[in-house]
SERO-4910 file (N, C-alpha, C, O; in steps of 0.05 Angstrom, whole numbers):
BEGIN
 pado doro    nc1    nc2    nc3   cac1   cac2   cac3    cc1    cc2    cc3    oc1    oc2    oc3
  Unk    A   4730   3389   4130   4746   3415   4137   4720   3439   4137   4697   3438   4129
  Unk    A   4739   3464   4154   4726   3480   4167   4724   3500   4130   4741   3498   4113
  Unk    A   4707   3512   4129   4693   3530   4109   4679   3555   4119   4665   3558   4139
  Unk    A   4688   3570   4102   4651   3597   4105   4637   3583   4082   4646   3565   4067
  Unk    A   4619   3592   4082   4601   3577   4056   4577   3596   4063   4569   3601   4085
  Unk    A   4567   3605   4033   4550   3631   4027   4522   3597   4016   4526   3577   4002
  Unk    A   4504   3601   4027   4477   3579   4027   4462   3597   4006   4451   3588   3986
  Unk    A   4463   3617   4011   4434   3628   3982   4459   3663   3994   4476   3669   4011
  Unk    A   4442   3676   3966   4450   3701   3958   4449   3726   3977   4426   3730   3970
  Unk    A   4452   3737   3987   4456   3753   4008   4478   3769   4019   4501   3767   4011
  Unk    A   4469   3784   4038   4501   3805   4054   4520   3787   4066   4515   3763   4065
  Unk    A   4547   3796   4078   4561   3779   4091   4550   3770   4122   4561   3751   4134
  Unk    A   4535   3781   4130   4523   3775   4155   4510   3739   4159   4511   3723   4177
  Unk    A   4496   3739   4120   4483   3712   4116   4505   3688   4120   4499   3667   4130
  Unk    A   4532   3694   4112   4544   3674   4121   4554   3655   4135   4563   3666   4155
  Unk    A   4559   3629   4138   4561   3608   4155   4594   3596   4155   4607   3593   4135
  Unk    A   4604   3590   4182   4624   3576   4179   4616   3543   4187   4602   3537   4207
  Unk    A   4627   3525   4171   4616   3499   4186   4641   3485   4160   4655   3492   4140
  Unk    A   4633   3458   4179   4641   3433   4166   4643   3430   4141   4628   3442   4126
  Unk    A   4658   3416   4134   4647   3408   4102   4666   3393   4087   4689   3394   4094
  Unk    A   4661   3378   4065   4679   3358   4052   4700   3368   4041   4692   3388   4029
  Unk    A   4727   3365   4038   4745   3363   4019   4747   3364   3992   4743   3343   3979
  Unk    A   4755   3390   3981   4743   3388   3947   4771   3360   3937   4794   3358   3946
  Unk    A   4759   3346   3918   4771   3324   3907   4781   3336   3878   4762   3344   3864
  Unk    A   4810   3338   3866   4819   3358   3844   4808   3346   3826   4791   3329   3831
  Unk    A   4818   3355   3797   4812   3358   3764   4833   3356   3756   4849   3373   3765
  Unk    A   4847   3335   3734   4867   3340   3723   4887   3358   3726   4910   3351   3734
  Unk    A   4879   3385   3719   4896   3413   3713   4896   3417   3740   4906   3439   3744
  Unk    A   4890   3407   3759   4886   3430   3787   4909   3425   3806   4929   3412   3799
  Unk    A   4907   3435   3831   4926   3433   3845   4904   3431   3873   4883   3444   3871
  Unk    A   4909   3415   3900   4899   3413   3924   4912   3439   3946   4935   3438   3957
  Unk    A   4901   3452   3948   4924   3474   3965   4913   3470   3998   4889   3471   4004
  Unk    A   4934   3467   4015   4933   3475   4039   4924   3505   4049   4945   3517   4047
  Unk    A   4907   3523   4058   4904   3549   4051   4920   3549   4088   4918   3532   4106
  Unk    A   4937   3577   4087   4947   3595   4100   4934   3619   4103   4930   3629   4125
  Unk    A   4926   3632   4076   4914   3661   4084   4908   3664   4055   4923   3657   4037
  Unk    A   4878   3679   4052   4869   3683   4034   4854   3718   4030   4838   3729   4044
  Unk    A   4868   3732   4003   4857   3756   4008   4827   3762   4005   4813   3744   3995
  Unk    A   4819   3782   4011   4797   3796   4001   4789   3813   3989   4800   3834   3997
  Unk    A   4766   3817   3962   4778   3826   3941   4749   3834   3933   4732   3820   3942
  Unk    A   4741   3856   3917   4726   3871   3914   4703   3851   3909   4683   3849   3924
  Unk    A   4708   3834   3881   4690   3804   3869   4676   3786   3897   4656   3772   3896
  Unk    A   4690   3791   3919   4679   3766   3943   4657   3781   3942   4638   3769   3933
  Unk    A   4651   3818   3953   4623   3826   3956   4598   3823   3945   4575   3820   3955
  Unk    A   4609   3826   3915   4590   3814   3896   4588   3786   3889   4570   3784   3872
  Unk    A   4598   3764   3895   4596   3742   3888   4574   3729   3895   4560   3713   3883
  Unk    A   4573   3744   3927   4554   3726   3953   4527   3744   3954   4509   3746   3971
  Unk    A   4529   3752   3937   4497   3778   3935   4486   3760   3904   4462   3760   3901
  Unk    A   4499   3748   3888   4492   3740   3866   4506   3769   3837   4495   3773   3815
  Unk    A   4522   3778   3844   4517   3804   3831   4549   3808   3815   4559   3829   3808
  Unk    A   4560   3783   3814   4589   3786   3801   4581   3763   3768   4560   3753   3760
  Unk    A   4601   3763   3760   4594   3754   3723   4599   3720   3733   4601   3704   3714
  Unk    A   4601   3710   3755   4603   3684   3756   4583   3665   3787   4586   3672   3810
  Unk    A   4570   3647   3779   4554   3643   3805   4555   3610   3804   4542   3594   3791
  Unk    A   4570   3607   3818   4571   3587   3838   4554   3571   3845   4538   3582   3861
  Unk    A   4545   3537   3839   4523   3530   3860   4531   3531   3889   4554   3532   3897
  Unk    A   4512   3532   3902   4507   3537   3928   4514   3500   3939   4505   3478   3931
  Unk    A   4530   3505   3958   4538   3522   3977   4566   3522   3963   4578   3504   3953
  Unk    A   4572   3546   3966   4606   3555   3963   4610   3575   3978   4596   3593   3986
  Unk    A   4642   3565   3980   4655   3589   3989   4662   3613   3975   4664   3609   3950
  Unk    A   4668   3643   3984   4677   3657   3971   4709   3666   3972   4716   3653   3992
  Unk    A   4731   3680   3963   4753   3681   3960   4765   3674   3940   4769   3650   3936
  Unk    A   4772   3691   3925   4788   3689   3900   4808   3683   3896   4816   3670   3877
  Unk    A   4826   3695   3922   4861   3687   3918   4860   3679   3941   4842   3685   3957
  Unk    A   4894   3657   3949   4900   3643   3967   4929   3639   3962   4941   3637   3940
  Unk    A   4938   3639   3984   4967   3627   3990   4967   3604   4009   4947   3602   4024
  Unk    A   4994   3579   4010   4995   3561   4026   5010   3554   4021   5031   3566   4016
  Unk    A   5006   3511   4018   5030   3497   4009   5001   3471   4003   4981   3463   4013
  Unk    A   5026   3468   3973   5006   3446   3960   5004   3424   3971   5023   3418   3984
  Unk    A   4982   3406   3971   4975   3378   3980   4967   3353   3962   4961   3331   3971
  Unk    A   4968   3360   3932   4960   3346   3914   4962   3362   3890   4958   3386   3887
  Unk    A   4969   3346   3874   4981   3360   3838   4957   3339   3819   4951   3315   3824
  Unk    A   4949   3353   3800   4931   3347   3784   4955   3334   3760   4976   3346   3758
  Unk    A   4951   3308   3744   4972   3299   3725   4982   3320   3698   5001   3320   3683
  Unk    A   4962   3335   3702   4968   3360   3674   4983   3382   3691   4983   3401   3675
  Unk    A   4991   3387   3705   5009   3404   3723   5029   3399   3725   5041   3390   3744
  Unk    A   5040   3406   3701   5080   3399   3713   5092   3417   3721   5117   3413   3720
  Unk    A   5082   3447   3733   5103   3468   3740   5102   3466   3769   5120   3477   3781
  Unk    A   5086   3456   3781   5086   3449   3818   5093   3417   3819   5094   3398   3803
  Unk    A   5099   3422   3852   5102   3389   3868   5093   3393   3885   5094   3417   3891
  Unk    A   5079   3377   3904   5077   3374   3922   5094   3391   3944   5118   3392   3938
  Unk    A   5087   3401   3962   5102   3403   3986   5110   3443   3985   5115   3457   4004
  Unk    A   5109   3453   3952   5105   3481   3943   5100   3497   3964   5081   3491   3978
  Unk    A   5117   3521   3972   5089   3545   3977   5091   3568   3953   5108   3581   3941
  Unk    A   5058   3564   3952   5051   3583   3935   5027   3599   3934   5013   3598   3954
  Unk    A   5020   3615   3915   5005   3639   3914   4983   3636   3884   4994   3628   3863
  Unk    A   4959   3640   3884   4951   3649   3864   4918   3655   3870   4911   3667   3891
  Unk    A   4896   3644   3847   4873   3652   3834   4860   3626   3841   4863   3605   3829
  Unk    A   4837   3630   3870   4820   3611   3872   4785   3607   3849   4769   3588   3846
  Unk    A   4786   3632   3839   4753   3628   3824   4744   3645   3857   4744   3668   3866
  Unk    A   4735   3619   3866   4723   3624   3903   4732   3596   3909   4740   3577   3895
  Unk    A   4726   3602   3938   4740   3570   3947   4755   3587   3963   4759   3571   3982
  Unk    A   4766   3607   3970   4789   3610   3982   4784   3617   4014   4801   3624   4030
  Unk    A   4760   3612   4019   4762   3624   4053   4748   3593   4068   4726   3590   4080
  Unk    A   4776   3570   4061   4765   3545   4073   4803   3539   4078   4822   3554   4073
  Unk    A   4801   3506   4093   4818   3502   4103   4842   3498   4080   4866   3506   4083
  Unk    A   4829   3484   4057   4841   3475   4034   4817   3478   4016   4794   3475   4025
  Unk    A   4826   3487   3979   4809   3492   3964   4831   3484   3936   4855   3483   3937
  Unk    A   4813   3480   3912   4819   3468   3893   4829   3487   3875   4814   3504   3867
  Unk    A   4858   3487   3866   4851   3515   3851   4869   3514   3825   4891   3502   3824
  Unk    A   4857   3527   3802   4864   3521   3771   4904   3519   3770   4921   3536   3777
  Unk    A   4907   3490   3758   4946   3507   3761   4955   3524   3742   4974   3539   3746
  Unk    A   4942   3523   3722   4951   3559   3710   4953   3580   3723   4968   3598   3714
  Unk    A   4940   3585   3748   4932   3608   3755   4947   3608   3786   4940   3623   3805
  Unk    A   4969   3587   3786   4987   3580   3817   5012   3587   3811   5022   3579   3791
  Unk    A   5025   3605   3830   5050   3602   3820   5072   3599   3855   5065   3602   3879
  Unk    A   5095   3594   3845   5113   3584   3868   5112   3610   3883   5121   3629   3870
  Unk    A   5103   3617   3909   5122   3645   3928   5146   3649   3926   5162   3631   3929
  Unk    A   5156   3681   3919   5183   3691   3925   5188   3674   3960   5175   3676   3980
  Unk    A   5210   3663   3954   5223   3649   3995   5221   3678   4004   5220   3675   4029
  Unk    A   5219   3697   4001   5221   3718   4032   5189   3736   4032   5184   3758   4041
  Unk    A   5176   3723   4022   5144   3728   4023   5137   3714   4047   5148   3693   4054
  Unk    A   5111   3730   4064   5104   3715   4077   5070   3703   4072   5055   3721   4066
  Unk    A   5064   3688   4072   5034   3677   4062   5010   3702   4073   4987   3698   4080
  Unk    A   5018   3715   4072   5002   3741   4084   4998   3754   4069   4977   3757   4056
  Unk    A   5030   3770   4066   5037   3776   4032   5028   3769   4011   5019   3784   3994
  Unk    A   5029   3750   4011   5024   3725   3981   4993   3727   3974   4983   3724   3952
  Unk    A   4979   3732   4003   4951   3718   4002   4931   3749   3982   4911   3751   3969
  Unk    A   4957   3771   3994   4947   3797   3988   4961   3812   3963   4961   3836   3959
  Unk    A   4973   3791   3947   4986   3806   3921   4982   3799   3903   4986   3820   3891
  Unk    A   4974   3779   3882   4959   3766   3863   4942   3780   3842   4946   3786   3818
  Unk    A   4917   3783   3863   4887   3789   3847   4908   3829   3845   4910   3838   3822
  Unk    A   4914   3840   3858   4919   3869   3864   4939   3877   3841   4932   3887   3819
  Unk    A   4968   3868   3851   4986   3871   3822   4983   3848   3806   5006   3841   3800
  Unk    A   4971   3836   3797   4960   3825   3782   4945   3843   3762   4955   3850   3740
  Unk    A   4922   3851   3771   4904   3874   3763   4918   3894   3751   4915   3899   3727
  Unk    A   4933   3907   3766   4940   3935   3758   4968   3927   3746   4974   3946   3732
  Unk    A   4985   3912   3747   4999   3904   3728   4995   3903   3693   5007   3917   3677
  Unk    A   4977   3883   3689   4961   3878   3660   4954   3907   3659   4966   3920   3641
  Unk    A   4938   3920   3671   4918   3951   3666   4948   3967   3656   4945   3970   3632
  Unk    A   4961   3973   3661   4988   3994   3663   5005   3980   3645   5022   3997   3639
  Unk    A   5011   3959   3634   5027   3936   3624   5011   3941   3590   5015   3959   3572
  Unk    A   4997   3921   3591   4981   3912   3567   4965   3924   3556   4964   3925   3531
  Unk    A   4944   3939   3576   4918   3955   3564   4929   3981   3559   4928   3990   3537
  Unk    A   4944   3998   3583   4951   4024   3576   4971   4027   3563   4971   4046   3547
  Unk    A   4991   4012   3563   5020   4015   3546   5036   4038   3560   5043   4057   3546
  Unk    A   5041   4037   3585   5040   4065   3594   5074   4072   3600   5091   4058   3612
  Unk    A   5075   4089   3592   5113   4097   3576   5128   4116   3609   5118   4131   3626
  Unk    A   5149   4107   3606   5165   4125   3631   5158   4161   3617   5158   4169   3593
  Unk    A   5151   4174   3643   5144   4205   3632   5117   4217   3631   5108   4240   3635
  Unk    A   5107   4194   3624   5077   4200   3620   5061   4199   3650   5066   4184   3670
  Unk    A   5044   4218   3646   5017   4221   3676   5014   4200   3682   5019   4183   3664
  Unk    A   5002   4190   3712   4982   4170   3711   4967   4183   3729   4975   4201   3744
  Unk    A   4941   4173   3729   4920   4193   3753   4910   4162   3763   4904   4146   3746
  Unk    A   4908   4153   3795   4891   4130   3801   4878   4149   3820   4887   4166   3834
  Unk    A   4853   4139   3815   4830   4142   3830   4828   4119   3848   4837   4098   3839
  Unk    A   4813   4120   3881   4812   4100   3894   4842   4093   3908   4848   4071   3918
  Unk    A   4861   4117   3905   4880   4098   3908   4890   4094   3933   4914   4096   3937
  Unk    A   4867   4087   3956   4882   4076   3974   4872   4048   3984   4874   4041   4007
  Unk    A   4862   4033   3966   4850   4017   3963   4871   3996   3948   4888   4007   3934
  Unk    A   4872   3972   3950   4890   3951   3944   4890   3948   3907   4909   3934   3901
  Unk    A   4880   3954   3893   4882   3954   3869   4898   3976   3870   4922   3974   3866
  Unk    A   4884   4005   3877   4898   4033   3876   4925   4029   3890   4944   4033   3875
  Unk    A   4931   4024   3911   4959   4026   3914   4980   4022   3902   5000   4035   3899
  Unk    A   4971   3989   3891   4990   3970   3871   4984   3987   3847   5005   3992   3834
  Unk    A   4973   3993   3840   4971   4025   3804   4993   4047   3816   5012   4051   3801
  Unk    A   4992   4061   3838   5011   4081   3852   5033   4064   3847   5040   4069   3824
  Unk    A   5050   4042   3860   5072   4039   3865   5083   4022   3833   5105   4027   3824
  Unk    A   5066   4007   3821   5073   4005   3796   5077   4026   3777   5097   4027   3762
  Unk    A   5067   4035   3777   5062   4065   3759   5101   4079   3763   5117   4085   3745
  Unk    A   5102   4079   3798   5131   4094   3791   5150   4073   3781   5169   4077   3766
  Unk    A   5144   4049   3793   5157   4028   3778   5169   4027   3750   5191   4020   3740
  Unk    A   5140   4039   3737   5149   4036   3701   5169   4072   3697   5182   4074   3677
  Unk    A   5168   4085   3708   5175   4109   3700   5151   4136   3698   5161   4157   3691
  Unk    A   5124   4134   3704   5111   4146   3710   5108   4172   3723   5127   4174   3738
  Unk    A   5093   4194   3724   5089   4212   3747   5057   4204   3763   5036   4208   3751
  Unk    A   5057   4196   3782   5036   4186   3794   5019   4215   3798   5029   4236   3805
  Unk    A   4998   4212   3794   4975   4236   3811   4959   4222   3833   4945   4206   3820
  Unk    A   4953   4218   3858   4944   4196   3875   4917   4215   3874   4919   4239   3869
  Unk    A   4892   4203   3879   4858   4216   3893   4853   4200   3896   4856   4179   3885
  Unk    A   4834   4212   3928   4826   4203   3952   4808   4212   3962   4805   4234   3951
  Unk    A   4792   4207   3979   4766   4223   3990   4774   4220   4013   4753   4217   4026
  Unk    A   4799   4220   4035   4801   4237   4050   4836   4235   4054   4851   4218   4045
  Unk    A   4841   4257   4069   4880   4259   4083   4883   4235   4089   4899   4224   4074
  Unk    A   4875   4220   4108   4887   4198   4119   4898   4183   4091   4921   4183   4082
  Unk    A   4872   4169   4079   4883   4153   4055   4904   4162   4033   4920   4148   4020
  Unk    A   4898   4191   4030   4914   4206   4012   4949   4204   4023   4968   4204   4007
  Unk    A   4952   4203   4055   4978   4197   4059   4990   4171   4052   5012   4167   4043
  Unk    A   4971   4152   4058   4981   4128   4045   4988   4130   4017   5012   4130   4013
  Unk    A   4977   4131   4002   4982   4131   3979   5006   4143   3968   5019   4135   3948
  Unk    A   5015   4175   3991   5036   4182   3991   5064   4174   3999   5086   4181   3989
  Unk    A   5057   4152   4025   5087   4131   4030   5089   4110   4001   5112   4103   3996
  Unk    A   5072   4102   3986   5070   4084   3966   5079   4096   3948   5077   4084   3926
  Unk    A   5091   4121   3946   5106   4143   3923   5089   4158   3906   5096   4171   3887
  Unk    A   5074   4157   3912   5055   4183   3892   5071   4207   3898   5085   4212   3918
  Unk    A   5063   4224   3871   5082   4248   3866   5069   4273   3882   5080   4291   3895
  Unk    A   5036   4268   3872   5019   4294   3873   4995   4272   3886   4992   4247   3885
  Unk    A   4980   4298   3901   4956   4288   3920   4932   4300   3915   4929   4324   3920
  Unk    A   4907   4283   3903   4875   4300   3903   4863   4296   3920   4865   4272   3921
  Unk    A   4846   4303   3940   4823   4296   3952   4804   4311   3942   4801   4336   3940
  Unk    A   4787   4286   3934   4768   4291   3915   4744   4296   3932   4723   4289   3922
  Unk    A   4745   4304   3952   4711   4309   3974   4725   4336   3978   4721   4343   4002
  Unk    A   4739   4355   3966   4749   4374   3972   4761   4391   3962   4780   4404   3968
  Unk    A   4738   4388   3934   4731   4406   3913   4741   4398   3889   4760   4382   3889
  Unk    A   4732   4406   3865   4735   4396   3838   4755   4379   3823   4773   4390   3811
  Unk    A   4753   4360   3825   4774   4332   3816   4784   4348   3792   4808   4355   3795
  Unk    A   4773   4356   3766   4768   4367   3743   4796   4391   3745   4819   4390   3736
  Unk    A   4786   4407   3757   4801   4433   3766   4828   4426   3779   4847   4441   3775
  Unk    A   4832   4404   3796   4849   4405   3812   4876   4398   3790   4898   4408   3786
  Unk    A   4859   4374   3777   4877   4360   3747   4886   4379   3734   4909   4381   3727
  Unk    A   4865   4397   3731   4872   4418   3713   4901   4433   3724   4922   4435   3711
  Unk    A   4899   4441   3746   4929   4455   3766   4946   4439   3760   4967   4448   3752
  Unk    A   4942   4413   3761   4974   4400   3769   4980   4389   3742   5000   4375   3742
  Unk    A   4967   4390   3716   4980   4388   3688   4990   4411   3680   5009   4410   3665
  Unk    A   4979   4437   3689   4989   4457   3675   4956   4457   3643   4958   4461   3619
  Unk    A   4936   4453   3656   4913   4448   3632   4923   4424   3611   4911   4423   3590
  Unk    A   4946   4405   3615   4939   4392   3589   4932   4363   3592   4934   4346   3574
  Unk    A   4924   4359   3615   4908   4333   3628   4928   4307   3627   4950   4309   3617
  Unk    A   4918   4284   3637   4942   4256   3649   4934   4246   3629   4912   4251   3620
  Unk    A   4954   4226   3618   4952   4212   3601   4938   4185   3601   4929   4173   3581
  Unk    A   4935   4175   3635   4932   4155   3637   4914   4155   3666   4925   4161   3687
  Unk    A   4889   4147   3665   4870   4143   3687   4870   4119   3697   4870   4101   3680
  Unk    A   4870   4111   3723   4862   4086   3742   4838   4085   3748   4832   4101   3765
  Unk    A   4822   4072   3739   4787   4072   3757   4788   4059   3764   4797   4044   3747
  Unk    A   4786   4042   3790   4783   4014   3797   4742   4028   3815   4724   4012   3823
  Unk    A   4742   4061   3815   4714   4061   3825   4687   4061   3817   4668   4053   3829
  Unk    A   4689   4079   3783   4666   4089   3779   4654   4113   3790   4666   4132   3799
  Unk    A   4623   4107   3788   4609   4127   3792   4613   4156   3789   4631   4165   3774
  Unk    A   4600   4169   3801   4590   4195   3798   4631   4205   3783   4631   4214   3760
  Unk    A   4652   4203   3793   4668   4216   3782   4686   4205   3756   4707   4214   3745
  Unk    A   4671   4187   3752   4687   4177   3718   4687   4200   3697   4707   4210   3686
  Unk    A   4655   4207   3692   4663   4216   3663   4680   4252   3669   4689   4265   3650
  Unk    A   4679   4263   3700   4690   4284   3702   4722   4275   3701   4738   4292   3693
  Unk    A   4733   4249   3707   4761   4255   3698   4768   4238   3674   4791   4232   3669
  Unk    A   4742   4228   3654   4757   4226   3632   4753   4263   3612   4766   4267   3591
  Unk    A   4740   4278   3621   4735   4302   3609   4761   4313   3622   4763   4337   3615
  Unk    A   4786   4303   3640   4807   4322   3642   4837   4301   3629   4861   4303   3631
  Unk    A   4823   4285   3619   4849   4267   3596   4863   4279   3576   4850   4292   3560
  Unk    A   4889   4278   3572   4899   4295   3553   4893   4276   3523   4879   4256   3519
  Unk    A   4910   4291   3506   4893   4279   3466   4920   4256   3472   4941   4261   3483
  Unk    A   4909   4230   3458   4915   4202   3461   4918   4188   3487   4936   4171   3492
  Unk    A   4895   4198   3507   4901   4193   3538   4883   4156   3537   4867   4149   3520
  Unk    A   4894   4141   3562   4875   4124   3554   4862   4115   3582   4879   4104   3595
  Unk    A   4835   4116   3596   4823   4119   3609   4821   4074   3618   4817   4056   3602
  Unk    A   4824   4072   3642   4824   4047   3646   4799   4034   3663   4796   4038   3687
  Unk    A   4787   4021   3650   4754   4005   3671   4766   3989   3693   4777   3969   3683
  Unk    A   4768   3989   3710   4781   3968   3725   4754   3961   3748   4760   3940   3758
  Unk    A   4733   3970   3756   4720   3962   3769   4700   3978   3783   4701   4001   3774
  Unk    A   4684   3976   3799   4664   3998   3800   4654   3989   3830   4634   3976   3836
  Unk    A   4678   4001   3850   4671   3995   3873   4653   4023   3887   4650   4022   3911
  Unk    A   4644   4042   3877   4636   4067   3885   4602   4042   3887   4589   4048   3907
  Unk    A   4591   4019   3870   4565   4014   3866   4561   4021   3843   4551   4003   3829
  Unk    A   4566   4044   3829   4546   4057   3804   4565   4050   3782   4588   4057   3782
  Unk    A   4555   4036   3764   4564   4025   3736   4562   4052   3713   4543   4051   3697
  Unk    A   4578   4071   3713   4577   4103   3700   4575   4093   3672   4580   4069   3667
  Unk    A   4565   4116   3649   4567   4120   3627   4575   4137   3620   4576   4156   3635
  Unk    A   4588   4140   3586   4598   4167   3583   4585   4168   3551   4576   4149   3539
  Unk    A   4585   4193   3542   4582   4209   3527   4598   4194   3501   4620   4190   3510
  Unk    A   4598   4187   3481   4605   4177   3460   4628   4202   3446   4652   4199   3440
  Unk    A   4611   4224   3444   4628   4244   3426   4654   4252   3449   4664   4273   3441
  Unk    A   4665   4245   3469   4679   4254   3485   4713   4241   3476   4731   4254   3466
  Unk    A   4713   4213   3482   4727   4195   3465   4736   4203   3436   4757   4197   3425
  Unk    A   4714   4221   3426   4726   4225   3395   4744   4259   3396   4762   4267   3382
  Unk    A   4726   4274   3422   4744   4303   3412   4769   4301   3419   4786   4312   3405
  Unk    A   4777   4283   3446   4803   4278   3455   4824   4258   3453   4844   4255   3467
  Unk    A   4815   4242   3420   4828   4225   3414   4839   4194   3429   4856   4178   3422
  Unk    A   4820   4194   3451   4820   4184   3466   4813   4151   3469   4806   4139   3449
  Unk    A   4816   4133   3498   4811   4114   3489   4794   4098   3527   4799   4105   3550
  Unk    A   4777   4076   3517   4757   4079   3535   4767   4043   3542   4752   4023   3537
  Unk    A   4788   4042   3551   4799   4007   3547   4794   4000   3584   4797   4013   3605
  Unk    A   4782   3967   3576   4770   3955   3597   4788   3930   3606   4799   3915   3590
  Unk    A   4791   3927   3629   4810   3914   3644   4801   3888   3660   4788   3893   3680
  Unk    A   4806   3860   3653   4791   3845   3665   4820   3816   3657   4822   3800   3639
  Unk    A   4831   3820   3673   4854   3806   3700   4848   3774   3688   4859   3760   3672
  Unk    A   4830   3770   3702   4814   3742   3711   4819   3725   3678   4832   3705   3673
  Unk    A   4802   3742   3662   4809   3725   3636   4837   3731   3623   4849   3710   3619
  Unk    A   4848   3748   3615   4877   3747   3617   4892   3734   3618   4906   3727   3598
  Unk    A   4896   3724   3650   4912   3702   3660   4914   3681   3646   4932   3667   3638
  Unk    A   4879   3681   3646   4874   3650   3627   4879   3640   3606   4886   3617   3602
  Unk    A   4874   3666   3582   4883   3664   3563   4912   3666   3550   4926   3651   3536
  Unk    A   4916   3693   3562   4956   3692   3562   4968   3694   3579   4981   3714   3588
  Unk    A   4964   3659   3593   4989   3658   3613   5015   3665   3607   5029   3676   3624
  Unk    A   5023   3660   3586   5056   3667   3598   5054   3694   3585   5077   3702   3581
  Unk    A   5039   3709   3579   5039   3735   3590   5039   3748   3614   5051   3767   3623
  Unk    A   5020   3729   3623   5019   3737   3651   5046   3728   3675   5051   3740   3696
  Unk    A   5054   3714   3667   5069   3699   3676   5094   3721   3677   5106   3729   3697
  Unk    A   5097   3728   3651   5123   3750   3643   5121   3773   3671   5140   3779   3687
  Unk    A   5083   3785   3671   5084   3806   3689   5088   3801   3718   5096   3817   3734
  Unk    A   5081   3772   3723   5099   3770   3751   5126   3761   3756   5136   3761   3779
  Unk    A   5142   3750   3732   5168   3747   3737   5169   3784   3743   5168   3788   3767
  Unk    A   5170   3802   3731   5174   3829   3738   5158   3838   3763   5164   3861   3772
  Unk    A   5146   3829   3770   5131   3846   3794   5154   3823   3820   5166   3833   3839
  Unk    A   5154   3801   3816   5173   3781   3840   5194   3797   3829   5204   3807   3849
  Unk    A   5209   3808   3806   5238   3824   3811   5233   3857   3827   5253   3866   3838
  Unk    A   5210   3872   3827   5206   3891   3833   5203   3888   3865   5213   3905   3879
  Unk    A   5189   3868   3875   5196   3864   3903   5208   3849   3924   5204   3845   3948
  Unk    A   5228   3842   3904   5254   3842   3912   5277   3861   3916   5297   3853   3929
  Unk    A   5274   3888   3905   5288   3910   3896   5277   3942   3917   5284   3966   3917
  Unk    A   5258   3928   3932   5234   3936   3955   5215   3956   3934   5198   3970   3946
  Unk    A   5215   3958   3911   5198   3981   3902   5168   3976   3905   5151   3994   3907
  Unk    A   5165   3951   3905   5133   3945   3917   5127   3930   3941   5136   3907   3945
  Unk    A   5111   3944   3960   5107   3944   3989   5078   3935   3996   5060   3952   4001
  Unk    A   5072   3906   3995   5039   3901   3997   5034   3909   4022   5043   3895   4040
  Unk    A   5022   3927   4028   5006   3944   4053   4987   3924   4062   4973   3921   4042
  Unk    A   4977   3904   4084   4959   3891   4094   4949   3907   4123   4959   3908   4145
  Unk    A   4928   3917   4114   4919   3931   4144   4910   3924   4174   4912   3930   4197
  Unk    A   4892   3896   4144   4881   3878   4177   4882   3852   4169   4880   3845   4146
  Unk    A   4884   3842   4184   4879   3799   4184   4849   3802   4206   4841   3818   4223
  Unk    A   4837   3772   4193   4810   3764   4203   4818   3736   4208   4829   3724   4189
  Unk    A   4814   3724   4231   4815   3695   4235   4791   3692   4208   4778   3710   4198
  Unk    A   4789   3660   4201   4761   3654   4189   4737   3647   4196   4718   3641   4182
  Unk    A   4740   3649   4222   4708   3652   4239   4696   3684   4233   4673   3686   4227
  Unk    A   4712   3705   4234   4715   3728   4223   4717   3735   4194   4723   3758   4191
  Unk    A   4712   3720   4166   4715   3725   4149   4682   3741   4129   4684   3752   4107
  Unk    A   4656   3739   4142   4639   3756   4134   4650   3782   4145   4658   3797   4127
  Unk    A   4653   3792   4173   4675   3818   4173   4691   3828   4158   4694   3852   4152
  Unk    A   4702   3808   4152   4725   3815   4126   4711   3831   4106   4716   3855   4099
  Unk    A   4692   3812   4096   4677   3823   4070   4669   3852   4079   4682   3872   4072
  Unk    A   4645   3853   4096   4633   3868   4097   4656   3899   4100   4652   3920   4088
  Unk    A   4675   3896   4117   4696   3920   4123   4712   3922   4089   4726   3942   4091
  Unk    A   4714   3914   4070   4717   3914   4045   4690   3929   4030   4698   3947   4015
  Unk    A   4667   3927   4030   4642   3919   4010   4635   3957   4029   4625   3975   4016
  Unk    A   4642   3962   4054   4631   3995   4064   4652   4011   4056   4653   4033   4066
  Unk    A   4675   4002   4035   4703   4018   4038   4709   4032   4061   4707   4056   4063
  Unk    A   4717   4013   4081   4722   4016   4101   4761   4006   4105   4776   4013   4123
  Unk    A   4769   3988   4079   4798   3985   4092   4812   4005   4071   4802   4016   4051
  Unk    A   4840   4006   4081   4863   4016   4067   4877   3991   4059   4883   3970   4071
  Unk    A   4879   3998   4037   4901   3971   4028   4890   3950   4034   4869   3954   4046
  Unk    A   4897   3919   4031   4889   3896   4036   4876   3884   4067   4883   3886   4091
  Unk    A   4857   3871   4054   4840   3858   4081   4850   3819   4075   4835   3805   4061
  Unk    A   4871   3809   4086   4870   3785   4088   4852   3763   4116   4851   3768   4141
  Unk    A   4846   3750   4107   4829   3722   4116   4852   3707   4130   4865   3696   4112
  Unk    A   4865   3702   4160   4875   3693   4167   4879   3656   4167   4890   3649   4188
  Unk    A   4873   3636   4151   4864   3615   4150   4884   3595   4179   4869   3588   4198
  Unk    A   4903   3589   4181   4921   3579   4197   4949   3596   4202   4966   3588   4217
***
């Protein structure tokens, strides 16, 4: 089979596309004929040795994929050969076949394309877990989404609206904010044109926001937290800016606020029934037209390194997908 291979840690241009052996599955895995694979921020880290997991060389990046089941391990009971599925690979998705842990694989909705399915699992799974289990977002609360035009950011905007929140989307350009507006954002903040804190203060009448969703990190992290409401919750989702911020410990104390970590992959593995319930709700909202995943660009398998570079350089709006078949 053909696969994108990382043979040594380095930037996307060091990846190669080669023929390699097809994977063999374990008892708890399924073998997937990959049709499409989503590109996510962890892909930019794992190839440079900066992610939580360091697979043995050579390995393929690609943490989520969609396709058709070719083989089912004996301990996997909810899937069968021929099923159209989507889910988490951990890594290995940028290949014509991949072995996937059965607990992370779900049948696709009948009306969903492979490209959309490849863009769905990680972004919507992460944002749903963040807003439901970690933030306990309530109808009528105010949600601020930083990096609101990216994959997880747009998902958070849509899910926040579906949960009944007032959503403020923040991004660095007018073009990115227009994408967030189309996704349902009630208010917009361009943080390249003025103080994020002052704009938040104006939009909330000085009260601050109840929940902050931050997949960006960097310099805006503390500024946003200083504008959180009493009993607010700040969700630590990721660090797309490249800088892991720190926070003075007195700030959560003064606001009675919580700093809450979001690690959806571990949640999906440790609490599979709760994760399944989340996806049942997500699929229901998708069927009602409340969730409309935005795939802004697709790349063929041979151009997967360029797809990863596009995301790593923060040039992507919505999701980028590698089309394998």
